[in-house]
DRENDO-1510 file (C-alpha; in Angstrom, 1 decimal, always signed):
<recs>
REC; n; res; u; v; w
REC; 1; MET; -81.5; +76.3; +78.8 .
REC; 2; SER; -84.3; +75.3; +76.3 .
REC; 3; PRO; -87.5; +77.3; +76.4 .
REC; 4; SER; -90.6; +75.7; +78.0 .
REC; 5; PRO; -92.8; +73.9; +75.5 .
REC; 6; LEU; -96.0; +75.6; +74.3 .
REC; 7; LEU; -99.4; +74.1; +73.9 .
REC; 8; HIS; -99.8; +72.4; +70.6 .
REC; 9; HIS; -101.9; +74.6; +68.3 .
REC; 10; ARG; -103.0; +75.2; +64.8 .
REC; 11; ALA; -103.4; +78.6; +63.2 .
REC; 12; GLU; -105.7; +79.4; +60.3 .
REC; 13; GLY; -106.5; +82.6; +58.4 .
REC; 14; SER; -104.5; +85.7; +57.6 .
REC; 15; PRO; -101.8; +86.5; +60.2 .
REC; 16; SER; -103.0; +90.2; +60.0 .
REC; 17; ALA; -106.6; +89.4; +60.7 .
REC; 18; PRO; -108.1; +89.9; +64.2 .
REC; 19; PRO; -107.0; +87.0; +66.4 .
REC; 20; LEU; -109.5; +84.5; +67.7 .
REC; 21; LEU; -108.4; +81.7; +70.2 .
REC; 22; LEU; -110.5; +78.6; +70.5 .
REC; 23; GLY; -110.4; +76.4; +73.6 .
REC; 24; PRO; -111.4; +72.7; +73.8 .
REC; 25; SER; -113.3; +70.6; +76.2 .
REC; 26; LEU; -111.8; +68.1; +78.6 .
REC; 27; GLY; -110.9; +64.8; +76.8 .
REC; 28; THR; -111.0; +66.3; +73.3 .
REC; 29; SER; -108.4; +67.9; +71.0 .
REC; 30; LEU; -108.4; +70.8; +68.6 .
REC; 31; ALA; -110.3; +68.5; +66.3 .
REC; 32; LEU; -113.4; +69.6; +68.2 .
REC; 33; TRP; -113.4; +72.7; +66.1 .
REC; 34; ASP; -112.9; +71.0; +62.7 .
REC; 35; GLN; -116.2; +72.1; +61.3 .
REC; 36; VAL; -116.1; +75.6; +62.8 .
REC; 37; ALA; -112.5; +77.0; +62.7 .
REC; 38; PRO; -112.1; +77.0; +58.9 .
REC; 39; GLU; -115.3; +78.9; +58.5 .
REC; 40; LEU; -114.3; +81.6; +61.0 .
REC; 41; SER; -110.8; +81.9; +59.5 .
REC; 42; SER; -112.2; +83.9; +56.6 .
REC; 43; GLY; -112.3; +86.9; +58.9 .
REC; 44; HIS; -110.1; +86.0; +61.8 .
REC; 45; ARG; -106.6; +84.6; +62.6 .
REC; 46; VAL; -108.0; +81.5; +64.3 .
REC; 47; VAL; -105.7; +79.7; +66.8 .
REC; 48; ARG; -107.0; +76.5; +68.3 .
REC; 49; TRP; -105.0; +74.6; +70.9 .
REC; 50; ASP; -104.8; +71.3; +72.7 .
REC; 51; LEU; -105.0; +70.9; +76.5 .
REC; 52; PRO; -101.9; +69.5; +78.2 .
REC; 53; GLY; -101.7; +65.7; +77.5 .
REC; 54; HIS; -104.4; +65.9; +74.9 .
REC; 55; GLY; -103.9; +65.8; +71.1 .
REC; 56; ARG; -100.3; +66.7; +70.6 .
REC; 57; SER; -99.7; +68.9; +73.7 .
REC; 58; ASP; -96.9; +67.9; +76.1 .
REC; 59; PRO; -98.4; +66.2; +79.2 .
REC; 60; GLY; -95.6; +67.8; +81.3 .
REC; 61; LEU; -97.2; +71.2; +80.9 .
REC; 62; ILE; -99.6; +70.3; +83.8 .
REC; 63; GLU; -99.3; +68.7; +87.2 .
REC; 64; ALA; -101.6; +67.3; +89.8 .
REC; 65; GLY; -103.4; +70.0; +91.7 .
REC; 66; ALA; -103.5; +72.3; +88.7 .
REC; 67; THR; -106.0; +75.1; +88.4 .
REC; 68; VAL; -107.9; +76.7; +85.5 .
REC; 69; GLY; -105.6; +79.7; +86.1 .
REC; 70; ASP; -102.6; +77.4; +85.3 .
REC; 71; ILE; -104.1; +76.4; +82.0 .
REC; 72; ALA; -105.0; +80.0; +81.2 .
REC; 73; GLY; -101.4; +80.9; +81.8 .
REC; 74; LEU; -100.4; +78.4; +79.2 .
REC; 75; VAL; -102.8; +80.0; +76.8 .
REC; 76; LEU; -101.3; +83.5; +77.4 .
REC; 77; ALA; -97.8; +82.1; +76.9 .
REC; 78; LEU; -99.0; +80.7; +73.5 .
REC; 79; ALA; -100.6; +84.0; +72.5 .
REC; 80; ASP; -97.4; +85.9; +73.5 .
REC; 81; SER; -95.3; +83.5; +71.4 .
REC; 82; LEU; -97.4; +84.3; +68.4 .
REC; 83; GLY; -97.2; +88.0; +69.0 .
REC; 84; ILE; -100.9; +88.3; +69.9 .
REC; 85; GLU; -101.5; +91.0; +72.4 .
REC; 86; ARG; -105.4; +91.1; +72.5 .
REC; 87; PHE; -107.7; +88.4; +71.2 .
REC; 88; ALA; -111.3; +87.3; +70.9 .
REC; 89; TYR; -111.8; +84.0; +72.7 .
REC; 90; ALA; -114.3; +81.1; +72.5 .
REC; 91; GLY; -114.1; +77.9; +74.5 .
REC; 92; VAL; -116.1; +74.8; +75.2 .
REC; 93; SER; -116.6; +73.4; +78.8 .
REC; 94; LEU; -113.1; +73.6; +80.4 .
REC; 95; GLY; -112.0; +75.8; +77.5 .
REC; 96; GLY; -114.9; +78.1; +78.3 .
REC; 97; ALA; -113.8; +78.2; +82.0 .
REC; 98; VAL; -110.4; +79.3; +80.8 .
REC; 99; GLY; -112.0; +82.1; +78.8 .
REC; 100; MET; -114.0; +83.3; +81.8 .
REC; 101; TRP; -110.9; +83.3; +84.0 .
REC; 102; LEU; -108.9; +85.3; +81.4 .
REC; 103; ALA; -111.8; +87.8; +81.1 .
REC; 104; VAL; -111.8; +88.3; +84.8 .
REC; 105; ARG; -108.1; +88.3; +85.5 .
REC; 106; HIS; -106.7; +89.7; +82.3 .
REC; 107; PRO; -109.4; +91.9; +80.7 .
REC; 108; GLU; -106.8; +93.8; +78.8 .
REC; 109; ARG; -106.0; +90.7; +76.8 .
REC; 110; VAL; -109.6; +89.6; +75.9 .
REC; 111; SER; -111.6; +91.7; +73.3 .
REC; 112; SER; -114.7; +89.4; +73.4 .
REC; 113; LEU; -115.8; +86.1; +75.0 .
REC; 114; ALA; -117.9; +83.2; +73.9 .
REC; 115; VAL; -118.6; +80.5; +76.5 .
REC; 116; LEU; -120.1; +77.3; +75.0 .
REC; 117; CYS; -121.5; +74.5; +77.1 .
REC; 118; SER; -119.6; +75.5; +80.1 .
REC; 119; SER; -120.1; +76.6; +83.7 .
REC; 120; ALA; -118.9; +79.0; +86.4 .
REC; 121; HIS; -118.6; +75.9; +88.6 .
REC; 122; PHE; -118.8; +72.3; +87.6 .
REC; 123; GLY; -121.0; +70.7; +90.2 .
REC; 124; GLY; -118.6; +70.6; +93.1 .
REC; 125; ALA; -115.3; +69.0; +93.7 .
REC; 126; GLY; -116.3; +65.5; +94.7 .
REC; 127; ALA; -117.2; +64.0; +91.3 .
REC; 128; TRP; -114.1; +65.5; +89.7 .
REC; 129; GLN; -111.8; +64.2; +92.4 .
REC; 130; GLU; -113.3; +60.7; +92.0 .
REC; 131; ARG; -112.8; +60.9; +88.2 .
REC; 132; ALA; -109.2; +62.0; +88.7 .
REC; 133; ALA; -108.5; +59.2; +91.0 .
REC; 134; LEU; -110.1; +56.6; +88.7 .
REC; 135; VAL; -108.1; +57.8; +85.7 .
REC; 136; ARG; -104.9; +57.9; +87.6 .
REC; 137; LYS; -105.6; +54.3; +88.6 .
REC; 138; GLU; -107.1; +52.8; +85.5 .
REC; 139; GLY; -106.4; +55.2; +82.6 .
REC; 140; THR; -108.8; +57.0; +80.4 .
REC; 141; GLY; -110.5; +53.9; +78.8 .
REC; 142; GLY; -113.4; +53.9; +81.1 .
REC; 143; VAL; -114.2; +57.6; +80.8 .
REC; 144; ALA; -113.8; +57.3; +77.0 .
REC; 145; GLU; -116.4; +54.6; +76.9 .
REC; 146; SER; -119.0; +56.7; +78.8 .
REC; 147; ALA; -118.1; +59.9; +77.0 .
REC; 148; PRO; -120.6; +59.6; +74.1 .
REC; 149; ALA; -123.5; +59.6; +76.5 .
REC; 150; ARG; -122.3; +62.9; +78.1 .
REC; 151; TRP; -121.2; +64.5; +74.9 .
REC; 152; PHE; -123.8; +63.8; +72.2 .
REC; 153; THR; -127.5; +63.3; +71.7 .
REC; 154; PRO; -128.6; +59.8; +71.1 .
REC; 155; GLY; -127.7; +58.5; +67.6 .
REC; 156; PHE; -124.9; +61.1; +67.1 .
REC; 157; GLY; -121.2; +60.6; +67.6 .
REC; 158; VAL; -117.7; +61.7; +66.4 .
REC; 159; ALA; -115.3; +58.7; +66.6 .
REC; 160; ARG; -112.3; +61.0; +66.4 .
REC; 161; LEU; -113.2; +62.8; +69.6 .
REC; 162; VAL; -113.9; +59.6; +71.5 .
REC; 163; ARG; -110.5; +58.3; +70.3 .
REC; 164; ASP; -108.8; +61.6; +71.5 .
REC; 165; ASN; -110.3; +61.0; +74.9 .
REC; 166; ARG; -109.0; +57.4; +75.1 .
REC; 167; GLU; -105.6; +58.5; +74.0 .
REC; 168; ALA; -105.3; +61.4; +76.4 .
REC; 169; ASP; -102.4; +61.1; +78.9 .
REC; 170; PRO; -104.0; +59.9; +82.2 .
REC; 171; ALA; -101.9; +62.1; +84.5 .
REC; 172; ALA; -102.6; +65.2; +82.5 .
REC; 173; TYR; -106.3; +64.3; +82.1 .
REC; 174; ALA; -106.5; +63.8; +85.9 .
REC; 175; ALA; -104.8; +67.2; +86.5 .
REC; 176; CYS; -107.4; +68.9; +84.3 .
REC; 177; CYS; -110.1; +67.2; +86.5 .
REC; 178; ASP; -108.3; +68.8; +89.5 .
REC; 179; ALA; -108.6; +72.1; +87.8 .
REC; 180; LEU; -112.4; +71.6; +87.2 .
REC; 181; ALA; -112.8; +70.5; +90.8 .
REC; 182; ALA; -111.3; +73.7; +92.2 .
REC; 183; PHE; -113.0; +76.1; +89.7 .
REC; 184; ASP; -115.7; +78.4; +91.0 .
REC; 185; LEU; -116.0; +81.8; +89.4 .
REC; 186; ARG; -119.6; +82.6; +90.4 .
REC; 187; ASP; -118.6; +85.5; +92.6 .
REC; 188; ARG; -116.6; +87.2; +89.8 .
REC; 189; LEU; -118.9; +86.9; +86.9 .
REC; 190; ALA; -120.1; +90.5; +87.3 .
REC; 191; ASP; -116.4; +91.6; +86.7 .
REC; 192; ILE; -116.5; +90.4; +83.1 .
REC; 193; SER; -116.7; +93.5; +81.1 .
REC; 194; VAL; -116.1; +92.3; +77.5 .
REC; 195; PRO; -119.0; +91.5; +75.1 .
REC; 196; THR; -120.0; +88.0; +76.1 .
REC; 197; LEU; -122.1; +85.3; +74.4 .
REC; 198; VAL; -123.2; +82.2; +76.3 .
REC; 199; VAL; -124.3; +79.1; +74.4 .
REC; 200; ALA; -126.0; +76.0; +75.8 .
REC; 201; GLY; -126.9; +72.7; +74.4 .
REC; 202; ARG; -130.5; +72.1; +75.3 .
REC; 203; GLU; -129.8; +68.4; +75.9 .
REC; 204; ASP; -126.5; +68.8; +77.7 .
REC; 205; PRO; -126.3; +66.6; +80.9 .
REC; 206; ALA; -122.7; +67.7; +81.8 .
REC; 207; THR; -123.4; +71.5; +81.9 .
REC; 208; PRO; -127.1; +71.9; +81.6 .
REC; 209; PRO; -128.7; +75.1; +80.3 .
REC; 210; ALA; -129.3; +76.3; +83.9 .
REC; 211; HIS; -125.5; +76.7; +84.2 .
REC; 212; ALA; -125.5; +78.8; +81.1 .
REC; 213; ARG; -128.3; +81.0; +82.4 .
REC; 214; GLU; -126.4; +81.5; +85.6 .
REC; 215; ILE; -123.5; +82.9; +83.6 .
REC; 216; ALA; -125.6; +85.0; +81.3 .
REC; 217; ASP; -127.6; +86.5; +84.2 .
REC; 218; ALA; -124.5; +87.5; +86.1 .
REC; 219; VAL; -122.3; +88.9; +83.2 .
REC; 220; PRO; -123.4; +92.4; +82.3 .
REC; 221; GLY; -125.0; +92.5; +78.9 .
REC; 222; ALA; -124.3; +88.9; +78.1 .
REC; 223; GLY; -126.3; +87.1; +75.4 .
REC; 224; LEU; -127.7; +83.6; +75.8 .
REC; 225; VAL; -128.6; +81.1; +73.2 .
REC; 226; GLU; -129.9; +77.5; +73.8 .
REC; 227; LEU; -129.3; +75.2; +70.8 .
REC; 228; ALA; -132.0; +72.5; +70.3 .
REC; 229; GLY; -130.7; +69.1; +69.2 .
REC; 230; ALA; -127.4; +69.6; +70.9 .
REC; 231; SER; -125.7; +68.1; +73.9 .
REC; 232; HIS; -122.3; +69.0; +75.5 .
REC; 233; LEU; -120.2; +69.2; +72.4 .
REC; 234; ALA; -122.6; +71.4; +70.5 .
REC; 235; VAL; -119.7; +72.7; +68.5 .
REC; 236; ALA; -119.4; +69.2; +66.8 .
REC; 237; GLU; -123.1; +68.4; +66.8 .
REC; 238; ARG; -124.4; +71.8; +65.5 .
REC; 239; PRO; -121.4; +73.4; +63.8 .
REC; 240; GLU; -123.4; +75.5; +61.3 .
REC; 241; ALA; -125.4; +77.1; +64.2 .
REC; 242; VAL; -122.3; +77.7; +66.2 .
REC; 243; VAL; -120.6; +79.4; +63.2 .
REC; 244; GLY; -123.5; +81.7; +62.7 .
REC; 245; LEU; -123.6; +82.7; +66.4 .
REC; 246; LEU; -119.9; +83.3; +66.6 .
REC; 247; ARG; -119.8; +85.3; +63.4 .
REC; 248; THR; -122.4; +87.6; +64.7 .
REC; 249; HIS; -120.9; +87.9; +68.1 .
REC; 250; LEU; -117.4; +88.4; +67.0 .
REC; 251; GLY; -118.3; +91.3; +64.9 .
REC; 252; GLN; -118.2; +89.7; +61.4 .
REC; 253; SER; -121.2; +92.0; +60.9 .
REC; 254; ALA; -121.7; +95.6; +60.0 .
REC; 255; THR; -121.5; +97.0; +63.6 .
REC; 256; ARG; -117.7; +97.6; +63.9 .
REC; 257; GLY; -117.6; +98.4; +60.2 .
REC; 258; MET; -120.2; +101.2; +60.6 .
REC; 259; GLU; -118.2; +102.6; +63.5 .
REC; 260; VAL; -115.0; +102.8; +61.4 .
REC; 261; ARG; -116.9; +104.1; +58.4 .
REC; 262; ARG; -118.2; +107.0; +60.5 .
REC; 263; GLU; -114.7; +107.7; +62.0 .
REC; 264; VAL; -113.1; +107.9; +58.5 .
REC; 265; LEU; -115.9; +109.5; +56.4 .
REC; 266; GLY; -117.7; +111.5; +59.0 .
REC; 267; ASP; -121.2; +111.3; +60.3 .
REC; 268; ALA; -122.7; +113.7; +57.8 .
REC; 269; HIS; -121.6; +111.6; +54.8 .
REC; 270; VAL; -122.7; +108.3; +56.3 .
REC; 271; ASP; -126.0; +109.7; +57.4 .
REC; 272; ARG; -126.6; +110.9; +53.8 .
REC; 273; ALA; -125.7; +107.5; +52.4 .
REC; 274; GLN; -127.9; +105.7; +54.9 .
REC; 275; GLY; -130.7; +108.1; +54.0 .
REC; 276; LYS; -130.5; +107.1; +50.4 .
REC; 277; GLN; -130.5; +103.4; +51.1 .
REC; 278; SER; -133.3; +101.3; +49.6 .
REC; 279; PRO; -134.3; +97.7; +49.9 .
REC; 280; PHE; -132.5; +97.2; +46.6 .
REC; 281; THR; -129.2; +98.6; +47.9 .
REC; 282; ALA; -129.4; +97.4; +51.6 .
REC; 283; ARG; -127.4; +94.2; +51.1 .
REC; 284; PHE; -124.7; +96.0; +49.2 .
REC; 285; GLN; -124.4; +98.7; +51.9 .
REC; 286; ASP; -124.2; +95.9; +54.5 .
REC; 287; PHE; -121.5; +94.2; +52.5 .
REC; 288; ILE; -119.4; +97.4; +52.3 .
REC; 289; SER; -119.7; +98.0; +56.0 .
REC; 290; ARG; -118.7; +94.4; +56.9 .
REC; 291; TYR; -116.0; +93.8; +54.4 .
REC; 292; ALA; -114.4; +97.2; +53.4 .
REC; 293; TRP; -114.8; +98.9; +56.7 .
REC; 294; GLY; -115.2; +96.1; +59.2 .
REC; 295; GLU; -112.3; +94.0; +57.9 .
REC; 296; ILE; -110.0; +95.9; +55.6 .
REC; 297; TRP; -110.0; +99.3; +57.3 .
REC; 298; THR; -109.7; +97.7; +60.8 .
REC; 299; ASP; -106.6; +95.6; +59.8 .
REC; 300; PRO; -103.8; +97.1; +61.9 .
REC; 301; THR; -101.1; +96.1; +59.3 .
REC; 302; LEU; -101.5; +99.6; +57.7 .
REC; 303; SER; -102.3; +102.8; +59.5 .
REC; 304; ARG; -105.3; +104.8; +58.4 .
REC; 305; ARG; -103.0; +107.4; +56.9 .
REC; 306; GLU; -101.4; +104.8; +54.8 .
REC; 307; ARG; -104.7; +103.3; +53.8 .
REC; 308; SER; -105.9; +106.8; +52.7 .
REC; 309; MET; -102.8; +107.2; +50.5 .
REC; 310; VAL; -103.4; +103.8; +48.9 .
REC; 311; THR; -107.1; +104.6; +48.4 .
REC; 312; LEU; -106.4; +108.0; +46.8 .
REC; 313; THR; -104.0; +106.3; +44.3 .
REC; 314; ALA; -106.4; +103.6; +43.4 .
REC; 315; LEU; -109.3; +106.0; +42.8 .
REC; 316; VAL; -107.1; +108.3; +40.6 .
REC; 317; ALA; -106.0; +105.3; +38.6 .
REC; 318; HIS; -109.5; +104.2; +37.8 .
REC; 319; GLY; -111.0; +107.7; +37.4 .
REC; 320; HIS; -113.5; +107.5; +40.2 .
REC; 321; LEU; -113.6; +111.2; +40.9 .
REC; 322; ASP; -116.8; +111.2; +43.0 .
REC; 323; GLU; -115.3; +108.7; +45.3 .
REC; 324; LEU; -112.0; +110.6; +45.2 .
REC; 325; ALA; -113.7; +113.7; +46.6 .
REC; 326; MET; -115.1; +111.7; +49.5 .
REC; 327; HIS; -111.7; +110.1; +50.2 .
REC; 328; VAL; -109.8; +113.5; +50.1 .
REC; 329; ARG; -112.0; +114.5; +53.0 .
REC; 330; ALA; -111.3; +111.1; +54.6 .
REC; 331; ALA; -107.6; +111.6; +54.1 .
REC; 332; ARG; -107.8; +114.9; +56.0 .
REC; 333; ARG; -109.7; +113.2; +58.8 .
REC; 334; ASN; -107.0; +110.5; +58.9 .
REC; 335; GLY; -104.3; +113.2; +59.4 .
REC; 336; LEU; -102.9; +113.8; +55.9 .
REC; 337; THR; -102.0; +117.5; +55.2 .
REC; 338; PRO; -102.9; +119.2; +51.9 .
REC; 339; ASP; -99.2; +119.0; +51.0 .
REC; 340; GLU; -99.2; +115.2; +51.6 .
REC; 341; ILE; -102.3; +114.8; +49.5 .
REC; 342; GLY; -100.7; +116.8; +46.7 .
REC; 343; ALA; -97.6; +114.6; +46.9 .
REC; 344; VAL; -99.7; +111.5; +46.5 .
REC; 345; LEU; -101.5; +113.0; +43.4 .
REC; 346; GLN; -98.2; +114.1; +41.9 .
REC; 347; GLN; -96.8; +110.6; +42.2 .
REC; 348; CYS; -99.9; +109.4; +40.5 .
REC; 349; ALA; -99.0; +111.7; +37.5 .
REC; 350; VAL; -95.8; +109.6; +37.1 .
REC; 351; TYR; -97.3; +106.1; +37.6 .
REC; 352; VAL; -101.0; +106.5; +36.6 .
REC; 353; GLY; -100.9; +109.3; +34.0 .
REC; 354; VAL; -100.8; +113.1; +33.8 .
REC; 355; PRO; -104.5; +113.5; +32.6 .
REC; 356; ALA; -105.8; +111.4; +35.5 .
REC; 357; ALA; -103.7; +113.4; +38.0 .
REC; 358; ASN; -104.8; +116.7; +36.4 .
REC; 359; SER; -108.4; +115.7; +37.0 .
REC; 360; ALA; -107.6; +114.5; +40.5 .
REC; 361; PHE; -105.9; +117.8; +41.4 .
REC; 362; ALA; -109.0; +119.7; +40.3 .
REC; 363; VAL; -111.2; +117.6; +42.6 .
REC; 364; ALA; -108.8; +117.8; +45.5 .
REC; 365; GLN; -108.4; +121.5; +45.1 .
REC; 366; ARG; -112.2; +122.0; +45.2 .
REC; 367; VAL; -112.6; +119.8; +48.3 .
REC; 368; LEU; -109.8; +121.4; +50.2 .
REC; 369; THR; -111.1; +124.9; +49.4 .
REC; 370; GLU; -114.6; +124.0; +50.5 .
REC; 371; ASP; -113.2; +122.6; +53.7 .
REC; 372; ASP; -111.2; +125.7; +54.4 .
REC; 373; ARG; -114.4; +127.8; +53.9 .
REC; 374; THR; -116.3; +125.7; +56.4 .
REC; 375; GLY; -113.5; +125.7; +58.9 .
</recs>
């Protein structure tokens, strides 16, 4: 028996980077994220996917009467197939509804949530049932013709996305309309416990800013941003702004890096370093926190013990003895014993050089002795 097909998807970025799933709006494909996904892939393993019957996803993945939960189940199956246990999630419109459903029903899978131009309910079932019936009868040509007025501000358009709408499978498109008709998560928004960002297009007629405010007001601690000059597909119309918002929200900032830096080096060391920071060094300190600690040291491919051993070796090789002292202490915090630290330095004698290892042993001995004295 052959396995069930998965949602068509595209993965970008390092496989070992923190995963980020991107969900599309009804009628579009993963091309919706063309101006955003490559930018975010510098710090994340970005996986964007097509709705059933949209882009290159199999229309047989969805049936009439489907729910947002059914689509969310397909997203979880995709994540499972890629070995992704926990992920950040960002979605537009129907894609945003999928993200909220996951955050409510499967909070153990979602690390953070961004809801863009979406709603906790989509205006009631009637209009969506009418659209589903129309598409089942006449195809998607009519809704594709009217899409630009719903999606973009006057004078703006993306022909590829309109074409995607026209080429969507009518039965699958209608089933997605069924899912939107049945969706109402207003009474569960307070259950969303992950960091949440809500973004609205100020000129969005499909999910007006009031819908975004309703979500942000109900989700504990949620942030809210309204983008001027943007309609329903703000991701396509204001990609630079969306990239900036998502980078900050997803932790491509110093916040997580500073947490890890304190865990590895200790509060006393970090407090001293921060106390010495000047306007001249502030950008460099921010860079170190974001890149070294926020991306490299958080990568789960190597354990912190292993990273300490690699770091000690590199510092010995380049003769950075002041940094070596700091990282001998960090190695102890990461669980290395004095004997293991000595074994690393002895291996350095073979592959780096005896004089370098000799100096390193002197530094390590001093640090370990000081630590013994202070308990």
